[in-house]
C-alpha positions as CSV (number, residue, x, y, z in Angstrom):
1,M,-134.9,0.1,143.7
2,K,-137.9,-0.9,141.6
3,F,-141.4,-1.2,143.0
4,T,-144.5,-2.5,141.4
5,V,-147.6,-0.3,141.8
6,V,-151.2,-0.6,140.8
7,L,-153.4,2.3,140.0
8,H,-157.2,2.5,140.1
9,T,-159.6,5.2,138.9
10,D,-163.3,5.7,139.2
11,D,-163.6,8.6,136.9
12,G,-160.7,8.1,134.4
13,L,-159.1,11.3,135.7
14,R,-158.0,10.9,139.4
15,Y,-156.0,7.9,140.4
16,G,-155.4,6.0,143.7
17,V,-152.1,4.0,143.8
18,Q,-151.1,1.0,146.0
19,V,-147.8,-0.6,146.4
20,P,-148.5,-4.3,146.8
21,D,-145.1,-5.2,148.1
22,L,-145.3,-2.5,150.8
23,P,-148.6,-3.1,152.6
24,G,-150.1,0.1,153.8
25,C,-148.2,2.2,151.3
26,F,-150.6,4.1,149.0
27,S,-151.1,7.5,147.4
28,G,-153.1,9.3,144.8
29,G,-153.0,12.0,142.2
30,D,-155.2,14.3,140.1
31,D,-153.9,12.6,136.9
32,L,-151.8,9.6,136.0
33,D,-148.5,11.5,136.1
34,D,-149.3,13.1,139.4
35,A,-150.3,9.8,140.9
36,L,-147.0,8.1,139.8
37,A,-144.9,11.0,141.2
38,S,-146.9,11.0,144.4
39,V,-146.4,7.3,145.0
40,Q,-142.7,7.6,144.6
41,E,-142.7,10.0,147.5
42,A,-144.9,7.7,149.5
43,I,-142.6,4.8,148.8
44,D,-139.6,6.8,149.9
45,L,-141.3,7.8,153.2
46,H,-142.6,4.3,153.8
47,V,-139.2,2.6,153.3
48,E,-137.5,5.2,155.5
49,G,-140.1,4.4,158.3
50,L,-139.7,0.6,157.9
51,L,-136.0,0.8,158.2
52,E,-136.1,3.2,161.2
53,E,-138.3,0.7,163.0
54,G,-135.7,-2.1,162.2
55,Q,-138.1,-3.9,159.8
56,P,-136.7,-5.5,156.6
57,L,-137.9,-4.5,153.2
58,P,-140.2,-7.1,151.6
59,Q,-139.0,-8.8,148.5
60,R,-140.6,-7.6,145.2
61,L,-142.9,-10.3,143.9
62,P,-143.7,-10.8,140.3
63,I,-146.6,-8.7,138.9
64,A,-148.4,-11.9,137.8
65,Q,-148.6,-13.0,141.4
66,H,-150.2,-9.6,142.5
67,Q,-152.6,-9.7,139.5
68,A,-154.1,-12.9,140.9
69,N,-155.2,-10.9,144.0
70,A,-158.8,-9.9,143.6
71,A,-158.1,-6.7,145.5
72,F,-156.1,-5.4,142.6
73,A,-158.5,-6.5,139.8
74,G,-159.0,-4.0,137.0
75,G,-155.9,-2.0,138.0
76,I,-153.3,-0.4,135.8
77,W,-149.9,-1.8,136.6
78,A,-146.6,0.1,136.5
79,V,-143.1,-0.2,137.9
80,V,-141.5,2.9,139.5
81,D,-137.8,3.3,140.4
82,V,-137.3,5.0,143.8
83,P,-133.7,5.6,145.1
84,V,-134.2,4.2,148.6
85,E,-130.7,2.7,148.7
86,K,-129.7,5.9,150.5
87,Y,-131.5,4.5,153.6
88,L,-129.8,1.1,153.4
89,G,-126.4,2.3,154.4
90,D,-124.0,-0.7,154.9
91,D,-126.9,-3.1,154.8
92,V,-126.6,-3.3,151.0
93,R,-123.1,-4.2,150.1
94,V,-121.7,-3.8,146.6
95,L,-118.4,-5.6,146.5
96,E,-115.2,-3.9,145.4
97,H,-112.1,-5.6,144.0
98,A,-110.4,-5.6,147.3
99,D,-113.2,-7.6,148.9
100,F,-112.6,-10.7,146.7
101,R,-110.7,-13.8,147.6
102,I,-110.9,-17.3,146.1
103,G,-113.9,-19.1,147.5
104,L,-115.9,-16.0,148.2
105,E,-119.6,-16.4,147.2
106,F,-121.4,-13.4,145.9
107,F,-124.6,-12.5,143.9
108,T,-125.6,-10.8,140.7
109,E,-128.9,-10.4,138.9
110,A,-128.0,-13.7,137.2
111,G,-127.6,-15.7,140.4
112,R,-125.1,-17.0,142.9
113,W,-121.3,-17.2,142.1
114,R,-118.1,-18.4,143.7
115,C,-114.8,-16.5,143.1
116,T,-112.2,-18.8,141.6
117,D,-109.3,-16.4,140.9
118,V,-108.4,-12.8,141.6
119,G,-106.4,-10.8,139.2
120,S,-105.0,-7.3,139.4
121,R,-108.2,-5.7,137.9
122,T,-110.5,-8.7,137.3
123,I,-111.9,-11.7,139.1
124,C,-113.0,-15.1,137.7
125,A,-116.0,-16.9,139.1
126,A,-118.2,-19.9,138.5
127,K,-122.0,-19.7,138.5
128,L,-123.3,-21.9,141.3
129,D,-126.4,-24.1,141.5
130,E,-126.3,-25.3,137.8
131,Y,-124.3,-28.5,138.2
132,P,-123.6,-31.1,140.9
133,P,-121.6,-29.7,143.9
134,D,-118.5,-31.7,143.1
135,W,-118.2,-29.9,139.7
136,Y,-117.2,-26.8,141.6
137,N,-114.2,-28.5,143.3
138,G,-111.0,-27.2,141.8
139,P,-108.9,-25.9,140.3
140,P,-109.4,-27.1,137.7
141,Y,-113.1,-26.7,137.7
142,A,-115.6,-28.8,135.7
143,V,-117.7,-25.7,134.9
144,A,-117.1,-22.6,132.9
145,E,-115.5,-19.6,134.6
146,F,-116.6,-16.1,133.8
147,V,-114.5,-13.0,134.0
148,F,-115.7,-9.9,135.8
149,D,-113.7,-6.7,135.3
150,E,-113.7,-3.4,137.1
151,N,-116.7,-2.2,135.1
152,D,-118.8,-5.1,136.6
153,F,-117.9,-4.6,140.3
154,G,-120.9,-2.2,140.8
155,A,-123.3,-5.0,140.2
156,L,-121.7,-7.7,142.4
157,Y,-123.3,-8.0,145.9
158,R,-122.4,-9.7,149.1
159,A,-126.0,-11.0,149.8
160,A,-128.9,-12.1,147.6
161,G,-131.2,-9.6,149.2
162,D,-128.9,-6.8,148.1
163,V,-129.4,-7.4,144.4
164,P,-131.8,-4.8,143.0
165,Q,-135.1,-6.4,141.8
């Protein structure tokens, strides 16, 4: 999962790092590389703690939104990828072919979809929220249907919150 981080330095050598989307998650390092490695460990531990306490993970906000915060002024921005999905268990649900049926709604990075047909190794789906609701009544449908094959199933999710940011 990707996390936005902001680094600050007073001497150009050592860096402090904050994770704006995870309040209270911070770290530091003796140089830029060390700081980025250190914050990945801090994120991992912070996320594990949140989930053990039954708290949800905050959604990742756009960097521009964080840049408007005066507390982060003058910072160096970066995005780190930390494999925290291991803590999510069944909370994050990637759909498999056997999960699909006509009418099932699911999510991808591109948005919300509705399954319109299930084949032996593929599914067809219409992207929702682009046209008036009655356009999705069918078959036949008044919108384009897209084919997802077995190579796509790893990026089809049961809930919007499961889609990696």
